[in-house]
N, CA, C and O atoms as a Tinker XYZ file with bonds, in Angstrom:
   272  protein
     1  N     17.976000   22.088000   15.180000    73     2
     2  CA    17.424000   21.732000   13.900000    64     1     3
     3  C     17.120000   23.021000   13.141000    63     2     4     5
     4  O     16.501000   23.936000   13.685000    81     3
     5  N     17.546000   23.088000   11.911000    73     3     6
     6  CA    17.291000   24.279000   11.103000    64     5     7
     7  C     16.013000   24.080000   10.296000    63     6     8     9
     8  O     15.513000   22.962000   10.171000    81     7
     9  N     15.499000   25.163000    9.758000    73     7    10
    10  CA    14.298000   25.060000    8.930000    64     9    11
    11  C     14.544000   24.180000    7.710000    63    10    12    13
    12  O     13.648000   23.457000    7.273000    81    11
    13  N     15.763000   24.238000    7.155000    73    11    14
    14  CA    16.073000   23.438000    5.979000    64    13    15
    15  C     16.074000   21.941000    6.285000    63    14    16    17
    16  O     15.757000   21.134000    5.412000    81    15
    17  N     16.428000   21.561000    7.519000    73    15    18
    18  CA    16.528000   20.139000    7.843000    64    17    19
    19  C     15.319000   19.614000    8.613000    63    18    20    21
    20  O     15.308000   18.460000    9.041000    81    19
    21  N     14.312000   20.451000    8.789000    73    19    22
    22  CA    13.140000   20.027000    9.556000    64    21    23
    23  C     12.446000   18.860000    8.848000    63    22    24    25
    24  O     12.135000   18.953000    7.661000    81    23
    25  N     12.204000   17.768000    9.568000    73    23    26
    26  CA    11.547000   16.613000    8.952000    64    25    27
    27  C     10.173000   16.966000    8.402000    63    26    28    29
    28  O      9.481000   17.839000    8.926000    81    27
    29  N      9.793000   16.270000    7.336000    73    27    30
    30  CA     8.464000   16.442000    6.781000    64    29    31
    31  C      8.336000   17.547000    5.752000    63    30    32    33
    32  O      7.232000   17.808000    5.275000    81    31
    33  N      9.430000   18.207000    5.394000    73    31    34
    34  CA     9.338000   19.310000    4.454000    64    33    35
    35  C      9.640000   18.901000    3.018000    63    34    36    37
    36  O      9.438000   19.710000    2.113000    81    35
    37  N     10.113000   17.686000    2.767000    73    35    38
    38  CA    10.299000   17.209000    1.409000    64    37    39
    39  C      9.870000   15.753000    1.330000    63    38    40    41
    40  O      9.677000   15.096000    2.353000    81    39
    41  N      9.722000   15.253000    0.105000    73    39    42
    42  CA     9.187000   13.899000   -0.098000    64    41    43
    43  C     10.021000   12.827000    0.596000    63    42    44    45
    44  O      9.454000   11.916000    1.201000    81    43
    45  N     11.357000   12.907000    0.529000    73    43    46
    46  CA    12.200000   11.870000    1.124000    64    45    47
    47  C     12.062000   11.814000    2.635000    63    46    48    49
    48  O     11.990000   10.724000    3.202000    81    47
    49  N     12.024000   12.952000    3.296000    73    47    50
    50  CA    11.905000   12.919000    4.752000    64    49    51
    51  C     10.482000   12.550000    5.180000    63    50    52    53
    52  O     10.295000   12.026000    6.278000    81    51
    53  N      9.481000   12.811000    4.342000    73    51    54
    54  CA     8.114000   12.386000    4.666000    64    53    55
    55  C      8.025000   10.869000    4.774000    63    54    56    57
    56  O      7.352000   10.356000    5.668000    81    55
    57  N      8.686000   10.149000    3.885000    73    55    58
    58  CA     8.661000    8.685000    3.916000    64    57    59
    59  C      9.280000    8.179000    5.213000    63    58    60    61
    60  O      8.776000    7.223000    5.802000    81    59
    61  N     10.351000    8.800000    5.662000    73    59    62
    62  CA    11.009000    8.383000    6.900000    64    61    63
    63  C     10.191000    8.770000    8.129000    63    62    64    65
    64  O     10.099000    8.000000    9.084000    81    63
    65  N      9.609000    9.938000    8.106000    73    63    66
    66  CA     8.881000   10.414000    9.281000    64    65    67
    67  C      7.474000    9.830000    9.375000    63    66    68    69
    68  O      6.978000    9.570000   10.471000    81    67
    69  N      6.841000    9.628000    8.242000    73    67    70
    70  CA     5.469000    9.140000    8.210000    64    69    71
    71  C      5.413000    7.806000    7.461000    63    70    72    73
    72  O      5.088000    7.771000    6.274000    81    71
    73  N      5.728000    6.721000    8.150000    73    71    74
    74  CA     5.770000    5.417000    7.481000    64    73    75
    75  C      4.372000    4.898000    7.134000    63    74    76    77
    76  O      3.357000    5.420000    7.596000    81    75
    77  N      4.359000    3.877000    6.326000    73    75    78
    78  CA     3.101000    3.228000    5.985000    64    77    79
    79  C      3.311000    1.721000    5.922000    63    78    80    81
    80  O      4.435000    1.251000    5.742000    81    79
    81  N      2.236000    0.975000    6.070000    73    79    82
    82  CA     2.259000   -0.483000    6.008000    64    81    83
    83  C      1.238000   -0.936000    4.975000    63    82    84    85
    84  O      0.155000   -0.363000    4.857000    81    83
    85  N      1.601000   -1.974000    4.230000    73    83    86
    86  CA     0.695000   -2.547000    3.242000    64    85    87
    87  C      0.702000   -4.057000    3.425000    63    86    88    89
    88  O      1.768000   -4.663000    3.543000    81    87
    89  N     -0.477000   -4.669000    3.451000    73    87    90
    90  CA    -0.593000   -6.130000    3.530000    64    89    91
    91  C     -1.338000   -6.623000    2.293000    63    90    92    93
    92  O     -2.377000   -6.083000    1.914000    81    91
    93  N     -0.783000   -7.656000    1.679000    73    91    94
    94  CA    -1.402000   -8.247000    0.504000    64    93    95
    95  C     -1.989000   -9.607000    0.846000    63    94    96    97
    96  O     -1.499000  -10.310000    1.730000    81    95
    97  N     -3.034000   -9.960000    0.137000    73    95    98
    98  CA    -3.646000  -11.273000    0.265000    64    97    99
    99  C     -3.975000  -11.731000   -1.152000    63    98   100   101
   100  O     -4.781000  -11.105000   -1.841000    81    99
   101  N     -3.360000  -12.810000   -1.578000    73    99   102
   102  CA    -3.548000  -13.337000   -2.941000    64   101   103
   103  C     -3.216000  -12.294000   -4.001000    63   102   104   105
   104  O     -3.911000  -12.186000   -5.012000    81   103
   105  N     -2.157000  -11.528000   -3.772000    73   103   106
   106  CA    -1.699000  -10.546000   -4.746000    64   105   107
   107  C     -2.483000   -9.247000   -4.782000    63   106   108   109
   108  O     -2.184000   -8.378000   -5.602000    81   107
   109  N     -3.469000   -9.088000   -3.927000    73   107   110
   110  CA    -4.270000   -7.867000   -3.864000    64   109   111
   111  C     -3.995000   -7.140000   -2.555000    63   110   112   113
   112  O     -3.738000   -7.770000   -1.530000    81   111
   113  N     -4.048000   -5.820000   -2.593000    73   111   114
   114  CA    -3.880000   -5.058000   -1.359000    64   113   115
   115  C     -5.111000   -5.286000   -0.492000    63   114   116   117
   116  O     -6.233000   -4.978000   -0.893000    81   115
   117  N     -4.889000   -5.828000    0.697000    73   115   118
   118  CA    -5.978000   -6.144000    1.613000    64   117   119
   119  C     -6.125000   -5.083000    2.694000    63   118   120   121
   120  O     -7.239000   -4.712000    3.064000    81   119
   121  N     -4.993000   -4.598000    3.198000    73   119   122
   122  CA    -4.983000   -3.621000    4.283000    64   121   123
   123  C     -3.829000   -2.665000    4.055000    63   122   124   125
   124  O     -2.743000   -3.084000    3.654000    81   123
   125  N     -4.051000   -1.398000    4.304000    73   123   126
   126  CA    -2.928000   -0.477000    4.390000    64   125   127
   127  C     -3.203000    0.527000    5.496000    63   126   128   129
   128  O     -4.348000    0.850000    5.811000    81   127
   129  N     -2.124000    1.001000    6.065000    73   127   130
   130  CA    -2.213000    1.972000    7.156000    64   129   131
   131  C     -1.102000    2.993000    6.980000    63   130   132   133
   132  O      0.002000    2.658000    6.551000    81   131
   133  N     -1.398000    4.217000    7.308000    73   131   134
   134  CA    -0.383000    5.256000    7.220000    64   133   135
   135  C     -0.680000    6.355000    8.227000    63   134   136   137
   136  O     -1.789000    6.470000    8.749000    81   135
   137  N      0.329000    7.145000    8.480000    73   135   138
   138  CA     0.174000    8.309000    9.341000    64   137   139
   139  C      0.648000    9.535000    8.582000    63   138   140   141
   140  O      1.469000    9.441000    7.670000    81   139
   141  N      0.124000   10.673000    8.966000    73   139   142
   142  CA     0.511000   11.932000    8.356000    64   141   143
   143  C      0.473000   13.020000    9.404000    63   142   144   145
   144  O      0.062000   12.785000   10.540000    81   143
   145  N      0.899000   14.205000    9.028000    73   143   146
   146  CA     0.920000   15.295000   10.004000    64   145   147
   147  C     -0.484000   15.618000   10.508000    63   146   148   149
   148  O     -1.447000   15.647000    9.742000    81   147
   149  N     -0.576000   15.857000   11.799000    73   147   150
   150  CA    -1.859000   16.184000   12.419000    64   149   151
   151  C     -2.231000   17.638000   12.170000    63   150   152   153
   152  O     -3.367000   17.947000   11.809000    81   151
   153  N     -1.278000   18.513000   12.363000    73   151   154
   154  CA    -1.508000   19.946000   12.210000    64   153   155
   155  C     -0.178000   20.594000   11.869000    63   154   156   157
   156  O      0.866000   20.149000   12.346000    81   155
   157  N     -0.199000   21.625000   11.059000    73   155   158
   158  CA     1.033000   22.282000   10.628000    64   157   159
   159  C      1.450000   23.389000   11.601000    63   158   160   161
   160  O      1.558000   24.556000   11.224000    81   159
   161  N      1.681000   22.999000   12.860000    73   159   162
   162  CA     2.168000   23.931000   13.879000    64   161   163
   163  C      3.246000   23.217000   14.675000    63   162   164   165
   164  O      3.143000   22.011000   14.900000    81   163
   165  N      4.276000   23.931000   15.107000    73   163   166
   166  CA     5.361000   23.294000   15.855000    64   165   167
   167  C      4.894000   22.513000   17.083000    63   166   168   169
   168  O      5.493000   21.492000   17.422000    81   167
   169  N      3.848000   22.968000   17.746000    73   167   170
   170  CA     3.375000   22.273000   18.947000    64   169   171
   171  C      2.870000   20.867000   18.634000    63   170   172   173
   172  O      2.811000   20.017000   19.522000    81   171
   173  N      2.506000   20.618000   17.374000    73   171   174
   174  CA     1.970000   19.315000   16.977000    64   173   175
   175  C      2.993000   18.454000   16.238000    63   174   176   177
   176  O      2.619000   17.459000   15.617000    81   175
   177  N      4.274000   18.816000   16.294000    73   175   178
   178  CA     5.297000   18.073000   15.557000    64   177   179
   179  C      5.316000   16.585000   15.886000    63   178   180   181
   180  O      5.676000   15.784000   15.023000    81   179
   181  N      4.949000   16.192000   17.079000    73   179   182
   182  CA     5.009000   14.777000   17.469000    64   181   183
   183  C      3.636000   14.120000   17.477000    63   182   184   185
   184  O      3.481000   13.001000   17.966000    81   183
   185  N      2.643000   14.813000   16.936000    73   183   186
   186  CA     1.302000   14.243000   16.817000    64   185   187
   187  C      1.066000   13.843000   15.363000    63   186   188   189
   188  O      1.552000   14.507000   14.448000    81   187
   189  N      0.325000   12.766000   15.153000    73   187   190
   190  CA     0.032000   12.323000   13.797000    64   189   191
   191  C     -1.440000   11.953000   13.665000    63   190   192   193
   192  O     -2.116000   11.651000   14.649000    81   191
   193  N     -1.911000   11.986000   12.440000    73   191   194
   194  CA    -3.244000   11.489000   12.119000    64   193   195
   195  C     -3.068000   10.099000   11.519000    63   194   196   197
   196  O     -2.244000    9.911000   10.623000    81   195
   197  N     -3.828000    9.132000   12.001000    73   195   198
   198  CA    -3.691000    7.743000   11.572000    64   197   199
   199  C     -4.863000    7.346000   10.680000    63   198   200   201
   200  O     -6.016000    7.663000   10.976000    81   199
   201  N     -4.559000    6.653000    9.591000    73   199   202
   202  CA    -5.597000    6.140000    8.697000    64   201   203
   203  C     -5.346000    4.660000    8.445000    63   202   204   205
   204  O     -4.210000    4.247000    8.213000    81   203
   205  N     -6.409000    3.866000    8.491000    73   203   206
   206  CA    -6.320000    2.430000    8.233000    64   205   207
   207  C     -7.429000    2.058000    7.254000    63   206   208   209
   208  O     -8.592000    2.411000    7.450000    81   207
   209  N     -7.054000    1.343000    6.204000    73   207   210
   210  CA    -8.009000    0.865000    5.212000    64   209   211
   211  C     -8.011000   -0.656000    5.225000    63   210   212   213
   212  O     -6.952000   -1.281000    5.160000    81   211
   213  N     -9.185000   -1.248000    5.308000    73   211   214
   214  CA    -9.342000   -2.699000    5.219000    64   213   215
   215  C    -10.312000   -2.966000    4.071000    63   214   216   217
   216  O    -11.443000   -2.478000    4.085000    81   215
   217  N     -9.875000   -3.740000    3.077000    73   215   218
   218  CA   -10.718000   -4.051000    1.931000    64   217   219
   219  C    -12.025000   -4.696000    2.388000    63   218   220   221
   220  O    -12.022000   -5.573000    3.252000    81   219
   221  N    -13.118000   -4.266000    1.817000    73   219   222
   222  CA   -14.436000   -4.767000    2.244000    64   221   223
   223  C    -14.586000   -6.275000    2.055000    63   222   224   225
   224  O    -15.388000   -6.904000    2.746000    81   223
   225  N    -13.831000   -6.857000    1.137000    73   223   226
   226  CA   -13.933000   -8.294000    0.892000    64   225   227
   227  C    -13.253000   -9.145000    1.961000    63   226   228   229
   228  O    -13.476000  -10.355000    2.017000    81   227
   229  N    -12.427000   -8.534000    2.807000    73   227   230
   230  CA   -11.777000   -9.322000    3.861000    64   229   231
   231  C    -12.168000   -8.868000    5.260000    63   230   232   233
   232  O    -11.666000   -9.416000    6.241000    81   231
   233  N    -13.033000   -7.901000    5.376000    73   231   234
   234  CA   -13.428000   -7.413000    6.701000    64   233   235
   235  C    -14.005000   -8.519000    7.570000    63   234   236   237
   236  O    -13.825000   -8.503000    8.787000    81   235
   237  N    -14.691000   -9.472000    6.970000    73   235   238
   238  CA   -15.262000  -10.579000    7.741000    64   237   239
   239  C    -14.181000  -11.482000    8.328000    63   238   240   241
   240  O    -14.455000  -12.261000    9.241000    81   239
   241  N    -12.946000  -11.385000    7.811000    73   239   242
   242  CA   -11.839000  -12.212000    8.288000    64   241   243
   243  C    -11.111000  -11.577000    9.468000    63   242   244   245
   244  O    -10.273000  -12.221000   10.098000    81   243
   245  N    -11.425000  -10.319000    9.770000    73   243   246
   246  CA   -10.720000   -9.583000   10.820000    64   245   247
   247  C    -11.517000   -9.661000   12.117000    63   246   248   249
   248  O    -12.710000   -9.356000   12.142000    81   247
   249  N    -10.857000  -10.066000   13.181000    73   247   250
   250  CA   -11.481000  -10.125000   14.500000    64   249   251
   251  C    -11.206000   -8.804000   15.210000    63   250   252   253
   252  O    -10.057000   -8.545000   15.570000    81   251
   253  N    -12.213000   -7.957000   15.425000    73   251   254
   254  CA   -11.979000   -6.647000   16.037000    64   253   255
   255  C    -11.465000   -6.727000   17.472000    63   254   256   257
   256  O    -10.909000   -5.757000   17.988000    81   255
   257  N    -11.649000   -7.875000   18.115000    73   255   258
   258  CA   -11.180000   -8.049000   19.491000    64   257   259
   259  C     -9.707000   -8.437000   19.558000    63   258   260   261
   260  O     -9.100000   -8.393000   20.629000    81   259
   261  N     -9.133000   -8.815000   18.427000    73   259   262
   262  CA    -7.737000   -9.266000   18.401000    64   261   263
   263  C     -6.904000   -8.288000   17.573000    63   262   264   265
   264  O     -7.104000   -8.172000   16.364000    81   263
   265  N     -5.980000   -7.592000   18.211000    73   263   266
   266  CA    -5.155000   -6.639000   17.461000    64   265   267
   267  C     -4.242000   -7.365000   16.479000    63   266   268   269
   268  O     -3.921000   -8.540000   16.654000    81   267
   269  N     -3.841000   -6.651000   15.461000    73   267   270
   270  CA    -2.976000   -7.228000   14.423000    64   269   271
   271  C     -1.672000   -7.653000   14.979000    63   270   272
   272  O     -0.823000   -8.159000   14.245000    81   271
């Protein structure tokens, strides 16, 4: 892999390497989740930081004991 083709160095490859999920409920974004680079060092190339957002109006509908 060359430096020019290294994933995560431009917007298009970021979308492929770091996907995201969005869930809607009644036309509103209810939940979204995404991952991004953990650290900008080669040793961390396969590590990611995960973020999950759940709208406060639907949190009561989510059972923390039951995975999505």
